[in-house]
C-alpha positions as CSV (number, residue, x, y, z in Angstrom):
1,M,0.0,0.0,0.0
2,E,2.9,2.4,0.7
3,T,4.0,1.9,-2.9
4,L,0.6,2.8,-4.3
5,K,0.4,5.9,-2.1
6,A,3.9,7.0,-3.2
7,V,2.8,7.0,-6.9
8,N,-0.6,8.6,-6.1
9,R,-2.7,5.5,-6.8
10,R,-5.7,4.5,-4.8
11,T,-6.5,1.0,-5.7
12,N,-8.4,-1.8,-4.0
13,M,-6.1,-4.6,-5.1
14,D,-8.4,-7.5,-4.1
15,K,-11.2,-6.0,-6.2
16,L,-8.9,-5.3,-9.1
17,V,-7.5,-8.8,-9.2
18,H,-11.0,-10.3,-8.9
19,N,-12.3,-8.1,-11.8
20,L,-9.3,-8.9,-14.0
21,K,-9.8,-12.6,-13.5
22,E,-13.4,-12.2,-14.5
23,I,-12.4,-10.4,-17.7
24,V,-9.9,-13.1,-18.6
25,S,-12.3,-15.9,-17.9
26,G,-14.4,-14.9,-20.9
27,G,-11.6,-15.8,-23.2
28,N,-12.2,-12.9,-25.6
29,I,-10.0,-10.2,-24.1
30,H,-6.2,-10.0,-24.6
31,L,-4.9,-8.9,-21.2
32,H,-1.6,-7.1,-20.8
33,I,-0.2,-6.4,-17.3
34,D,2.7,-4.1,-16.7
35,L,4.9,-4.6,-13.6
36,I,7.4,-1.9,-12.9
37,A,10.5,-2.6,-10.8
38,G,12.1,0.2,-8.9
39,L,9.0,1.8,-7.4
40,P,9.2,3.2,-3.8
41,Y,9.2,0.8,-1.0
42,E,9.2,-2.3,-3.2
43,D,12.2,-4.6,-2.8
44,F,13.1,-7.8,-4.6
45,A,10.9,-10.0,-2.4
46,S,7.8,-7.8,-2.7
47,F,8.3,-7.6,-6.5
48,A,8.3,-11.4,-6.6
49,R,5.0,-11.4,-4.7
50,S,3.5,-8.9,-7.1
51,F,4.6,-11.0,-10.0
52,N,3.0,-14.2,-8.5
53,Q,-0.2,-12.3,-8.0
54,A,-0.2,-11.1,-11.6
55,Y,0.5,-14.6,-12.9
56,E,-2.5,-16.0,-11.1
57,I,-4.7,-13.6,-13.1
58,N,-3.8,-15.6,-16.2
59,A,-3.0,-12.6,-18.4
60,N,-1.8,-13.1,-21.9
61,V,1.3,-10.9,-21.3
62,I,3.1,-9.8,-18.2
63,Q,5.5,-7.1,-19.1
64,L,8.4,-6.5,-16.7
65,G,9.5,-2.9,-16.9
66,F,12.0,-0.8,-15.0
67,L,11.1,2.6,-13.6
68,K,12.1,5.6,-15.6
69,L,12.3,9.0,-13.9
70,L,10.7,11.1,-16.6
71,K,11.3,14.8,-16.4
72,G,8.6,16.6,-14.5
73,S,7.1,13.4,-13.0
74,T,6.3,13.2,-9.3
75,L,9.0,10.6,-8.6
76,E,11.6,12.6,-10.5
77,K,10.8,15.6,-8.3
78,E,11.1,13.4,-5.2
79,K,14.1,11.4,-6.3
80,E,16.2,12.5,-3.3
81,K,13.5,11.3,-0.9
82,Y,13.9,7.7,-2.2
83,N,17.6,8.0,-3.0
84,Y,17.1,7.3,-6.6
85,R,20.0,6.8,-9.0
86,S,19.3,6.7,-12.7
87,W,20.8,7.1,-16.1
88,N,21.6,10.7,-16.8
89,Y,20.2,10.4,-20.3
90,A,16.8,9.5,-21.7
91,P,14.8,7.4,-20.8
92,Y,16.4,8.0,-17.3
93,Q,16.0,4.4,-16.1
94,V,16.4,3.8,-12.4
95,V,19.5,1.7,-11.4
96,S,19.0,1.7,-7.6
97,C,17.0,3.3,-4.8
98,D,16.5,2.8,-1.0
99,S,14.3,-0.2,-1.5
100,I,16.1,-2.1,-4.2
101,S,19.8,-2.4,-5.1
102,Y,21.6,-2.2,-8.4
103,D,22.4,-5.9,-8.2
104,D,18.8,-6.9,-7.5
105,L,17.6,-4.9,-10.5
106,L,20.2,-6.8,-12.7
107,E,18.9,-10.1,-11.3
108,L,15.3,-9.1,-12.3
109,K,16.6,-8.6,-15.9
110,K,17.2,-12.4,-16.0
111,C,13.6,-13.0,-14.9
112,E,12.4,-10.5,-17.6
113,D,14.1,-12.4,-20.4
114,A,12.6,-15.7,-19.3
115,V,9.1,-14.2,-19.0
116,E,9.4,-12.7,-22.5
117,R,10.4,-15.9,-24.1
118,L,8.5,-18.5,-22.1
119,L,5.3,-16.6,-21.3
120,N,4.8,-13.5,-23.5
121,S,5.9,-15.2,-26.7
122,G,2.8,-17.4,-26.6
123,K,4.9,-20.4,-27.7
124,F,4.7,-22.4,-24.4
125,P,1.1,-22.0,-23.3
126,F,0.8,-25.5,-21.8
127,T,4.5,-26.0,-20.8
128,V,4.6,-23.1,-18.3
129,P,1.6,-24.2,-16.2
130,F,2.8,-27.8,-16.4
131,L,6.2,-26.8,-15.0
132,V,4.8,-24.6,-12.3
133,E,2.7,-27.6,-11.1
134,S,5.4,-30.2,-11.6
135,T,8.2,-28.4,-9.8
136,G,6.1,-26.8,-7.1
137,M,8.0,-23.6,-7.7
138,S,6.3,-20.2,-7.5
139,P,5.9,-18.6,-10.9
140,F,8.5,-16.0,-10.1
141,D,11.0,-18.5,-8.9
142,L,10.5,-20.6,-12.0
143,F,11.2,-17.7,-14.4
144,Y,13.9,-16.2,-12.4
145,K,15.9,-19.5,-11.8
146,F,15.5,-20.6,-15.4
147,G,16.4,-17.1,-16.6
148,S,19.5,-17.3,-14.4
149,F,20.4,-20.7,-15.9
150,V,20.2,-19.4,-19.4
151,F,22.2,-16.3,-18.5
152,D,24.9,-18.5,-16.9
153,K,25.1,-20.5,-20.1
154,G,26.3,-17.3,-21.9
155,I,24.0,-18.0,-24.9
156,K,22.8,-14.7,-26.4
157,S,19.7,-14.6,-28.6
158,P,19.1,-18.3,-28.9
159,S,16.7,-19.6,-31.6
160,L,13.3,-20.8,-30.5
161,E,14.4,-24.4,-30.9
162,K,17.6,-23.8,-28.9
163,Y,15.6,-22.1,-26.1
164,A,13.1,-24.9,-26.0
165,Q,16.0,-27.4,-25.7
166,L,17.3,-25.4,-22.8
167,V,13.9,-25.6,-21.1
168,F,13.9,-29.4,-21.5
169,E,17.5,-29.7,-20.3
170,Y,17.1,-27.5,-17.2
171,F,13.8,-28.9,-15.9
172,T,14.6,-32.5,-16.5
173,T,18.0,-32.4,-15.0
174,V,17.8,-29.8,-12.2
175,H,14.2,-30.4,-11.1
176,N,13.7,-34.0,-12.2
177,V,10.6,-33.3,-14.2
178,D,9.4,-36.4,-16.0
179,R,11.1,-36.4,-19.4
180,D,8.3,-38.1,-21.3
181,A,5.6,-35.9,-19.9
182,L,7.6,-32.7,-20.5
183,R,8.4,-33.8,-24.1
184,D,4.7,-34.3,-24.8
185,V,3.5,-31.0,-23.4
186,M,6.2,-29.2,-25.4
187,V,5.2,-31.1,-28.5
188,K,1.6,-30.1,-27.9
189,D,2.6,-26.5,-27.6
190,R,4.6,-26.7,-30.9
191,I,1.7,-28.2,-32.8
192,V,-0.9,-25.8,-31.6
193,T,1.2,-22.6,-32.0
194,D,3.2,-23.3,-35.2
195,N,1.4,-24.0,-38.5
196,T,4.3,-25.7,-40.1
197,G,3.5,-28.8,-38.1
198,R,7.3,-29.4,-37.7
199,L,8.5,-30.5,-34.3
200,F,11.7,-29.5,-32.6
201,G,14.5,-32.0,-33.4
202,F,15.1,-33.0,-29.8
203,T,11.4,-34.0,-29.4
204,H,11.4,-36.4,-32.4
205,V,10.6,-40.1,-31.7
206,P,11.1,-42.6,-34.5
207,D,7.8,-44.2,-35.2
208,T,7.1,-46.7,-38.0
209,R,3.4,-46.0,-37.8
210,F,3.7,-42.4,-39.0
211,K,2.4,-43.0,-42.6
212,T,-0.5,-45.1,-41.2
213,I,-1.5,-42.5,-38.7
214,T,-1.2,-39.7,-41.3
215,T,-3.5,-41.5,-43.7
216,A,-6.0,-42.3,-41.0
217,L,-6.1,-38.8,-39.7
218,R,-6.8,-37.3,-43.1
219,Q,-9.8,-39.6,-43.4
220,E,-11.0,-38.8,-39.9
221,T,-10.5,-35.0,-40.1
222,V,-13.9,-34.3,-41.6
223,R,-15.4,-35.9,-38.5
224,I,-13.1,-34.2,-36.0
225,F,-13.2,-30.7,-37.5
226,D,-16.5,-29.7,-39.1
227,N,-15.0,-27.2,-41.5
228,Q,-12.5,-29.7,-43.1
229,S,-12.7,-32.3,-45.8
230,E,-10.2,-35.0,-46.7
231,K,-9.2,-33.0,-49.8
232,T,-8.5,-29.8,-48.0
233,A,-7.0,-31.4,-44.9
234,K,-3.8,-32.2,-46.6
235,G,-1.3,-29.5,-45.5
236,K,-3.8,-27.8,-43.2
237,I,-3.6,-30.0,-40.2
238,G,-0.7,-30.8,-37.9
239,F,-0.4,-33.7,-35.5
240,A,1.9,-35.5,-33.2
241,V,1.8,-38.5,-30.9
242,L,1.9,-37.9,-27.2
243,Y,3.6,-41.1,-26.1
244,S,3.2,-40.7,-22.3
245,T,-0.6,-40.8,-22.6
246,N,-1.0,-42.8,-25.9
247,Q,-2.8,-39.9,-27.5
248,I,-2.6,-37.6,-30.5
249,V,-2.8,-33.8,-30.6
250,L,-4.4,-32.7,-33.8
251,A,-4.5,-29.1,-34.9
252,D,-6.6,-27.3,-37.5
253,Y,-4.4,-24.7,-39.2
254,T,-7.4,-23.0,-40.8
255,Q,-8.8,-21.8,-37.5
256,Q,-6.7,-19.6,-35.1
257,N,-7.8,-18.0,-31.8
258,P,-7.3,-14.2,-32.2
259,V,-6.7,-13.7,-28.5
260,T,-4.2,-16.5,-27.8
261,G,-2.8,-17.1,-31.3
262,Q,-3.4,-20.9,-30.8
263,Y,-4.9,-23.0,-33.5
264,T,-8.0,-25.1,-32.8
265,F,-6.9,-28.5,-31.7
266,R,-8.3,-31.8,-30.3
267,I,-6.7,-34.5,-28.2
268,I,-7.8,-37.9,-29.3
269,A,-6.9,-41.5,-28.2
270,L,-4.4,-43.1,-30.5
271,D,-6.4,-46.3,-30.6
272,E,-9.3,-44.4,-32.1
273,I,-7.2,-43.8,-35.2
274,I,-5.3,-47.0,-35.6
275,E,-5.6,-50.5,-34.1
């Protein structure tokens, strides 16, 4: 509450969170939440709590930003009160203050990178909640620790496939997440967010039934997706086998959710397609 008062905001946070959850639950609003690091009275731990609260709202994007002391703003005028240090050139980003150190703000940069790539990219919509549940970590800890792992690797601007491989490596080795289950949820994400239908190389599993499954799915698509026909299905659906559950994820690349960017998909039992 001290932070809100310092920036002249009067907000009932419980009511705000409730209302935002209601908005998101309708599934037709793209929600973007901004979290600003460096505000008065907010340290590393309280920022983590704010992030976890924002994550629970299930927003499409959580943007981690860093306070800028814009000329003429209230905080710029009161910078001595909070012992603010900032860049001496635009956009005058804060580098430390009484409540948070320079080192802690640098640590938050690692979390920011992971949030951008894992959450805000929309490429891992099922992987992220799966990992939160499987590891028992708080959302903030998950992004921060994985972001630190990637930073320590010294890999700059990795491709999407390389980044996904790092996700798989970190969570299966450091946190002992089930390899087969994680492979399958990452495959599901790939199929429903990328209309090439191509899997990441590290998730490929040799399967002699591939041609049989492909033929059967083309014949069954008209039943599964009302807008498809066997003729148009070729090249417009993507699928992959989820081996840990003996299922198939099947995506229709002619229908895309405008809010999430995901393609319409179905999960079907493999034995419904082939004997």
